[in-house]
C-alpha positions as CSV (number, residue, x, y, z in Angstrom):
1,M,-32.5,-61.0,-96.7
2,R,-32.1,-64.3,-98.6
3,T,-34.6,-67.1,-98.0
4,R,-34.1,-70.4,-99.7
5,Y,-36.8,-72.9,-100.3
6,P,-35.0,-76.0,-101.6
7,L,-36.3,-79.5,-101.8
8,T,-34.1,-82.0,-100.0
9,S,-32.6,-84.9,-102.0
10,A,-35.0,-87.3,-100.2
11,G,-37.9,-85.0,-101.1
12,R,-36.7,-85.0,-104.8
13,A,-36.6,-88.8,-104.8
14,L,-40.0,-89.0,-103.3
15,A,-41.4,-86.5,-105.8
16,A,-39.8,-88.3,-108.7
17,A,-41.2,-91.6,-107.5
18,T,-44.7,-90.1,-107.1
19,L,-44.5,-88.4,-110.5
20,C,-43.4,-91.6,-112.2
21,A,-46.5,-93.4,-110.7
22,L,-48.6,-91.0,-112.8
23,P,-49.2,-91.7,-116.5
24,L,-45.9,-91.9,-118.4
25,T,-46.5,-88.7,-120.3
26,A,-45.8,-86.8,-117.0
27,C,-42.4,-88.6,-116.5
28,G,-40.1,-87.8,-119.4
29,S,-41.5,-84.3,-120.2
30,D,-39.3,-81.3,-120.1
31,D,-41.8,-79.6,-117.7
32,D,-41.5,-81.5,-114.4
33,G,-43.3,-78.7,-112.5
34,R,-42.4,-77.2,-109.2
35,S,-40.1,-79.0,-106.6
36,Y,-40.0,-76.3,-103.9
37,P,-42.7,-75.4,-101.4
38,T,-44.6,-72.2,-102.1
39,P,-44.1,-69.6,-99.5
40,D,-46.9,-67.5,-97.9
41,N,-44.9,-64.3,-98.2
42,I,-42.9,-62.1,-100.6
43,C,-39.8,-61.2,-98.7
44,G,-41.6,-61.2,-95.4
45,I,-44.9,-59.6,-96.5
46,T,-47.7,-62.1,-96.2
47,V,-49.6,-63.1,-99.4
48,D,-52.1,-65.7,-100.5
49,S,-49.9,-68.7,-101.3
50,Q,-52.3,-70.2,-103.8
51,S,-52.2,-67.0,-106.0
52,L,-48.5,-66.7,-105.6
53,E,-48.0,-70.4,-106.5
54,K,-49.7,-69.7,-109.9
55,L,-47.3,-66.9,-110.6
56,L,-44.1,-68.6,-109.6
57,D,-42.2,-70.5,-112.3
58,D,-41.6,-74.2,-112.3
59,G,-38.2,-75.3,-111.0
60,D,-36.3,-76.9,-108.2
61,E,-35.3,-74.0,-105.9
62,L,-36.8,-70.7,-104.9
63,V,-34.7,-67.9,-103.4
64,Q,-36.1,-64.7,-102.1
65,D,-33.6,-61.9,-102.1
66,G,-34.7,-58.5,-100.8
67,N,-32.8,-55.5,-99.4
68,N,-33.6,-54.4,-95.8
69,F,-37.0,-53.0,-95.6
70,P,-36.1,-49.3,-95.6
71,L,-38.1,-46.4,-94.6
72,S,-36.0,-44.2,-96.8
73,G,-34.8,-45.0,-100.3
74,S,-36.1,-47.8,-102.4
75,Y,-36.9,-51.4,-101.7
76,I,-36.8,-54.4,-104.0
77,C,-37.5,-58.0,-103.5
78,H,-36.6,-60.7,-106.1
79,M,-38.0,-64.2,-106.1
80,Y,-35.7,-66.3,-108.1
81,V,-36.6,-69.8,-109.4
82,D,-33.5,-71.8,-110.3
83,G,-31.6,-68.5,-110.6
84,N,-34.0,-66.7,-112.8
85,D,-36.3,-63.8,-111.8
86,S,-39.8,-65.0,-111.4
87,V,-41.7,-62.5,-109.3
88,V,-40.4,-59.0,-108.3
89,S,-41.7,-56.3,-106.0
90,D,-40.2,-52.9,-105.7
91,A,-41.1,-49.6,-103.9
92,N,-39.9,-46.1,-104.1
93,W,-40.7,-43.1,-101.8
94,H,-42.0,-39.8,-103.3
95,E,-43.0,-36.3,-102.0
96,S,-46.7,-35.5,-101.3
97,G,-48.9,-35.3,-104.3
98,Y,-47.3,-38.1,-106.3
99,T,-50.0,-40.1,-108.1
100,L,-50.4,-43.5,-109.7
101,R,-50.7,-41.9,-113.1
102,E,-47.3,-40.2,-112.6
103,H,-45.9,-43.7,-112.0
104,F,-46.6,-44.5,-115.6
105,E,-45.9,-41.1,-117.1
106,Y,-42.4,-41.9,-118.5
107,S,-42.7,-45.7,-118.8
108,N,-43.2,-47.7,-121.9
109,I,-45.9,-49.8,-120.3
110,K,-48.8,-50.2,-122.6
111,G,-52.4,-51.4,-121.8
112,V,-52.6,-50.0,-118.3
113,R,-56.0,-50.6,-116.7
114,Y,-57.0,-48.6,-113.6
115,F,-59.5,-50.3,-111.2
116,Q,-61.1,-49.9,-107.8
117,G,-61.6,-46.2,-108.4
118,G,-58.0,-45.7,-109.7
119,K,-56.4,-47.1,-106.5
120,Y,-54.6,-49.8,-108.5
121,A,-53.3,-50.1,-112.0
122,S,-52.5,-53.3,-113.8
123,W,-50.9,-54.3,-117.1
124,R,-50.2,-57.7,-118.7
125,S,-47.2,-58.4,-116.4
126,G,-47.7,-56.2,-113.3
127,I,-49.8,-54.3,-110.8
128,A,-49.0,-51.1,-109.0
129,T,-50.4,-48.7,-106.4
130,V,-49.3,-45.7,-104.4
131,I,-49.7,-45.7,-100.7
132,L,-50.1,-42.5,-98.6
133,C,-47.8,-42.9,-95.7
134,P,-47.0,-39.6,-94.0
135,G,-44.5,-39.3,-91.2
136,V,-42.9,-42.6,-91.7
137,S,-40.0,-41.9,-94.1
138,D,-37.7,-38.9,-94.5
139,K,-37.8,-39.5,-98.3
140,G,-41.5,-38.6,-98.7
141,D,-45.0,-39.2,-97.7
142,I,-46.0,-41.5,-100.6
143,V,-44.6,-44.9,-101.6
144,D,-45.3,-46.5,-105.0
145,V,-45.3,-50.3,-104.9
146,T,-45.2,-52.6,-107.9
147,L,-45.5,-56.4,-108.2
148,E,-44.5,-58.0,-111.5
149,D,-44.5,-61.5,-113.0
150,M,-41.3,-61.6,-115.0
151,E,-42.3,-64.7,-117.0
152,W,-45.8,-63.5,-117.6
153,D,-48.5,-65.2,-119.6
154,E,-52.2,-64.6,-120.4
155,D,-53.2,-65.4,-116.8
156,S,-50.7,-63.1,-115.1
157,R,-52.8,-59.9,-115.1
158,G,-55.8,-61.6,-113.4
159,L,-53.6,-63.3,-110.9
160,L,-51.8,-60.1,-110.0
161,E,-55.1,-58.2,-109.7
162,K,-56.1,-60.8,-107.1
163,L,-52.8,-61.0,-105.3
164,G,-51.9,-57.3,-105.5
165,P,-54.5,-55.5,-103.3
166,P,-54.1,-57.7,-100.2
167,Y,-50.3,-57.6,-100.7
168,F,-50.3,-53.8,-100.9
169,D,-52.5,-53.7,-97.7
170,A,-50.0,-55.9,-95.9
171,Y,-47.1,-53.8,-97.2
172,K,-48.8,-50.6,-95.8
173,K,-49.2,-52.3,-92.5
174,K,-45.6,-53.5,-92.4
175,L,-44.4,-49.9,-93.1
176,G,-46.6,-48.6,-90.2
177,C,-48.5,-46.1,-92.4
178,P,-51.4,-44.4,-90.7
179,S,-54.8,-45.7,-91.7
């Protein structure tokens, strides 16, 4: 599934004209901002577009590239801005009993913070959860889901902690997991 969010040439011209009407410091800078519309989803899973907008990188074109939404195997969604990974989500199925702590057992991720009673874990560039989803996949009853900001900064963790929980709820709903 590839979804492109380009800005048309007429839209670029209008954006350039609008930007040049601002103080001159905005027009010749190397950081011209974002020229693509911010989607309200990550590869078909609804999210808060205002939070997502703050995570996505500046650039001219956004491409969402995700494999089919499988009920077996793993799932990954890349959001590329101008060809570079910006936001990535992935998921993997596991047998019953798999925990969020196990997700980090063999990783080199430092500074993991568990919140909401251990339901979610975040680090400087990502957030993760495990979702109980019995009877949906032949690969297991639990799916771990992560959401990462590939070009993270000091604001990434807070933004991901805001965006992640509703994203994970929408993910669970899309999979058809029992409540």
